[in-house]
Every structure is written in structure tokens, then in C-alpha cells.
C-alpha positions as MATLAB code, in Angstrom:
seq = 'MKTIALLFFLAFSLSTFAQGDYQLNQAIDFFRTNKMVNGEIKNMISEKDIEGSPYLNPEFIKGDVYTSSKVKFVEIPLRYNIYNDEMQFQSPDGKVAAIAAPEIIEKVTFGDYTMEYIPFINAKKIRRGFFKLVVKGNATLYARPNIEYRQPVPPGAYKEPEPARFLEKPDSYYIRIGMDAAQKIESKSDLETVFPDHAEEVANFIKKNKVNQRKEDKLKALVEYYNSLQ';
ca = [
      -4.606    9.070  -16.886;
      -8.129    9.890  -15.878;
      -9.515    7.465  -13.336;
     -13.012    6.717  -12.185;
     -13.579    6.828   -8.440;
     -15.236    3.849   -6.829;
     -17.830    4.136   -4.048;
     -18.597    0.949   -2.188;
     -22.187   -0.163   -1.755;
     -21.929   -3.700   -0.389;
     -25.000   -5.876   -0.850;
     -25.128   -8.958    1.290;
     -28.232  -10.470   -0.350;
     -26.197  -11.882   -3.233;
     -25.479  -15.587   -3.444;
     -22.447  -16.212   -1.186;
     -20.963  -18.917    0.998;
     -18.778  -18.781    4.073;
     -15.031  -19.339    3.978;
     -13.420  -19.024    7.389;
     -14.509  -15.741    8.972;
     -15.242  -14.135    5.605;
     -18.308  -14.167    3.389;
     -16.991  -15.109   -0.038;
     -18.139  -13.270   -3.165;
     -16.979  -13.796   -6.735;
     -15.548  -11.071   -8.986;
     -18.885  -10.558  -10.745;
     -20.440   -9.743   -7.361;
     -17.769   -7.105   -6.793;
     -18.709   -5.313  -10.003;
     -22.445   -5.675   -9.410;
     -22.368   -4.376   -5.831;
     -20.165   -1.352   -6.428;
     -21.403    1.833   -8.013;
     -18.939    3.670  -10.241;
     -19.305    7.421  -10.677;
     -17.188   10.135  -12.245;
     -14.584   11.145   -9.729;
     -12.063   13.821   -8.961;
      -8.616   13.443  -10.494;
      -6.129   13.339   -7.612;
      -3.119   14.563   -9.551;
      -3.383   16.409  -12.829;
      -0.627   14.429  -14.530;
      -1.170   12.452  -17.713;
       0.943    9.332  -18.067;
       1.266    9.916  -21.792;
       4.812   10.793  -22.856;
       6.167   10.168  -19.338;
       9.030    7.702  -19.080;
       8.892    5.060  -16.382;
       5.849    3.781  -14.534;
       3.932    5.004  -11.467;
       2.735    1.460  -10.723;
       3.945   -1.199   -8.335;
       2.661   -3.702  -10.901;
       2.068   -2.169  -14.367;
      -0.151   -5.069  -15.435;
      -3.351   -5.949  -13.606;
      -3.004   -9.037  -11.404;
      -6.025  -10.986  -10.230;
      -6.303  -10.796   -6.466;
      -8.653  -10.664   -3.504;
     -10.205   -7.718   -1.655;
     -11.053   -8.162    2.055;
     -13.350   -5.609    3.677;
     -13.810   -4.603    7.312;
     -17.343   -6.015    7.024;
     -15.742   -9.464    6.632;
     -16.552   -9.845    2.948;
     -13.949  -11.283    0.587;
     -14.152  -10.570   -3.144;
     -12.006  -12.905   -5.239;
     -10.381  -12.798   -8.667;
     -10.406   -8.982   -9.029;
      -7.901   -7.533  -11.565;
      -5.810   -5.183   -9.374;
      -2.853   -2.843   -9.617;
      -1.385   -0.267   -7.239;
      -0.561    3.286   -8.358;
       2.325    4.368   -6.117;
       2.304    8.009   -7.192;
      -1.407    8.517   -6.466;
      -1.506    5.991   -3.592;
      -4.492    4.338   -5.261;
      -5.583    0.732   -5.424;
      -7.101    0.333   -8.864;
      -9.131   -2.409  -10.517;
     -10.245   -3.115  -14.054;
     -13.907   -3.777  -14.801;
     -14.988   -6.386  -17.381;
     -15.487   -3.662  -19.999;
     -11.888   -2.456  -19.556;
     -12.540    0.660  -17.477;
     -10.021    1.505  -14.734;
     -11.484    2.455  -11.363;
      -9.848    3.532   -8.104;
     -11.181    2.561   -4.693;
     -12.443    5.879   -3.357;
     -13.295    4.584    0.131;
     -10.189    2.525    0.993;
     -10.827    2.943    4.718;
     -13.270    0.019    4.525;
     -10.553   -2.221    3.093;
      -8.942   -4.610    5.582;
      -6.372   -5.875    3.109;
      -5.773   -6.566   -0.565;
      -3.774   -9.532   -1.849;
      -2.509   -9.869   -5.422;
       0.501  -11.708   -6.805;
       3.205  -11.732   -4.138;
       1.789   -8.634   -2.440;
      -0.410   -8.131    0.599;
      -1.296   -4.473    1.165;
      -3.167   -2.795    3.998;
      -4.647    0.690    4.256;
      -3.455    2.020    7.618;
      -2.871    5.235    9.617;
       0.701    6.519    9.703;
       2.525    9.580   11.016;
       3.713   12.066    8.422;
       4.980   15.563    9.292;
       3.541   15.145   12.812;
       0.082   14.486   11.375;
      -1.802   11.217   11.111;
      -2.598   10.261    7.555;
      -3.707    7.032    5.891;
      -2.295    5.118    2.956;
      -1.499    1.752    1.397;
       1.513   -0.210    2.658;
       3.061   -3.543    1.741;
       2.852   -5.992    4.627;
       6.196   -7.543    5.630;
       5.622   -8.978    9.138;
       2.295   -9.143   10.987;
       2.056   -9.219   14.774;
       1.740   -7.020   17.844;
       4.473   -5.075   16.073;
       3.884   -4.998   12.315;
       6.504   -4.094    9.736;
       5.411   -2.337    6.557;
       7.194   -1.184    3.422;
       5.980    2.017    1.758;
       6.700    2.139   -2.012;
       8.046    5.478   -3.255;
       8.009    7.102   -6.667;
       9.301   10.493   -7.768;
       7.825   12.509  -10.621;
      10.496   14.533  -12.382;
       9.392   17.454  -14.537;
      10.534   17.616  -18.182;
      13.633   19.711  -18.854;
      13.546   21.988  -21.915;
      16.511   22.045  -24.309;
      19.396   24.384  -23.498;
      22.212   25.894  -25.503;
      24.347   22.761  -25.092;
      21.825   20.371  -23.616;
      19.285   17.981  -25.064;
      15.726   18.137  -23.670;
      14.757   15.557  -21.059;
      11.269   14.038  -20.941;
       9.138   13.877  -17.815;
       9.666   10.643  -15.941;
       8.689    8.558  -12.976;
      11.692    7.431  -10.940;
      11.419    4.461   -8.618;
      12.882    5.166   -5.176;
      13.774    2.741   -2.353;
      10.941    1.660   -0.073;
      10.492    3.419    3.248;
       9.904    1.261    6.321;
       7.310    1.759    9.045;
       6.560   -0.097   12.257;
       3.104   -0.172   13.810;
       2.514   -1.190   17.421;
      -0.964   -2.621   17.923;
      -3.540   -0.272   16.414;
      -1.411    2.878   16.783;
      -0.379    4.894   13.740;
       2.670    3.438   12.008;
       5.956    5.252   12.593;
       8.584    5.766    9.914;
      11.963    4.228   10.682;
      14.684    6.601    9.502;
      17.481    5.974   11.997;
      18.705    3.462   14.556;
      17.409    5.697   17.316;
      13.916    5.331   15.800;
      14.290    1.568   16.135;
      15.097    1.859   19.825;
      12.317    4.325   20.678;
       9.550    2.523   18.793;
       9.769   -0.376   21.290;
       9.736    1.393   24.702;
       8.554   -1.656   26.655;
      11.600   -3.732   25.656;
      14.130   -0.991   24.956;
      17.122   -2.784   26.477;
      16.510   -6.124   24.747;
      15.875   -4.381   21.439;
      19.024   -2.258   21.754;
      21.097   -5.382   22.431;
      19.542   -7.205   19.479;
      20.232   -4.253   17.169;
      23.870   -4.129   18.237;
      24.463   -7.883   18.140;
      22.794   -8.375   14.740;
      23.966   -5.099   13.182;
      20.415   -4.097   12.291;
      20.271   -1.515    9.521;
      17.096    0.546    9.239;
      17.322    0.396    5.435;
      17.626   -3.405    5.195;
      14.294   -5.211    5.081;
      15.681   -8.577    6.181;
      17.305   -7.023    9.256;
      14.144   -5.115   10.174;
      12.072   -8.260    9.694;
      14.332  -10.188   12.071;
      14.102   -7.401   14.667;
      10.300   -7.190   14.537;
       9.971  -10.967   14.769;
      12.316  -10.941   17.780;
      10.281   -8.190   19.485;
       7.030  -10.098   18.882;
       8.586  -13.186   20.493;
       9.046  -11.191   23.715;
       5.326  -10.525   24.073;
];
């Protein structure tokens, strides 16, 4: 699917009112104050004839966009493309646009999801991407949705052809301390080293509660316990 990139040009002269620490704008203000231009296609893959879905939520869900400039846009039709790591919205005329400058996004909430665009460590490099928020605090737990694109398989002598498909994979989990880049949790040793200031307490909690790095409820309990020690 071809997407249109979105460049943010925030205009604060529109009619708004304060709500908490955020300046509140309606959906129509979001469309008026953002300029859409033809953009680069991130991955040259058409969704046509591909089984499965690359989306966290295939249908657009109305949600809110919070910016680092403390502006909140409400009632925006949103969906998240896992494969492209894009937060997309739908304009009133039905066009699909992707946020091309997500670094100015503080968070996005839609349906049961809250997502943040944060730095994380990947292959010893710091990158940025969208993550589902699980627990917020001095230590923050995130879930990273994963999708695999599998190439089509041509027919063989005794084998039927297989179409291209998107395969949903289990979430990966990351922990972020303060404003540092989030670290992927792949083993129990990762859990112990990510909390160096309370290593002994954390190690005891992991052992006592049989914390599994692949179980979200166990990780949530661990992060909440660590935050209670601060």
C-alpha cells in the first residue's frame, strides 16, 4: 500500500482551550495544521494478495495524539502498521497518511493502546520506534509488536504454491530506565543487569516469583516492584 508521509506544522493560533498541561485541539485542527506531501515508500511491498495483516489494529480507531509541544489532538482515526513501524491516520477524505516526524510525538492513545515513540538498543545501535506502554515509572516496561513477512512459495513437483503472508509473532519486551534507551529483555540475566542499583533485591524477587522474561504479567510485577524501591 502506498502511503502519504505527514510533516507536522503545528499552528497554535487556532481556537483551543486548556485541559491539564495540554492545549486541546479537535480532529479538524489536526488536519488543518498538518501539511501532507507525497512521501517515500518505506517498504516496497503491496498488501494486495498477501494473507494476514501487518496492522496492530486493522480498522482505524479514534484516538488522541499528544505532542512534545504539549498539544493534544483528539478524535483522530488511527492505526499502527507493525511491519513498517508507522503510526497512520485517515483524513476526512479517506486518504491514509503516516506520521513522518514521530519524534515530536509524546504518546498516542487509541482503543486499549497507549504507544510511545522512544529510543531503544538494537544490534548495539540506538534506534527509535513505537512501543506499547505496559508500566510507566522510573523503570518503564514496553511491549514491541512483531510481524514477519513471508515470501510466496512457487509450486513444486508435489507441492501447492503458497501465497505471501504476514505472520504475527509474540511481542518482545523492553525496559527503559529513566530517559535511557530501552533495553530488550531476552533472558533472566538481562533482567538482573538492567537494574544495577537494586541487583540483589531484583534477583531475589525474580527467584521468589519465578519471573519469566516472556510473560508480560511477571515482567509487569517485577517492574512495579523495582519502582517501589525508588
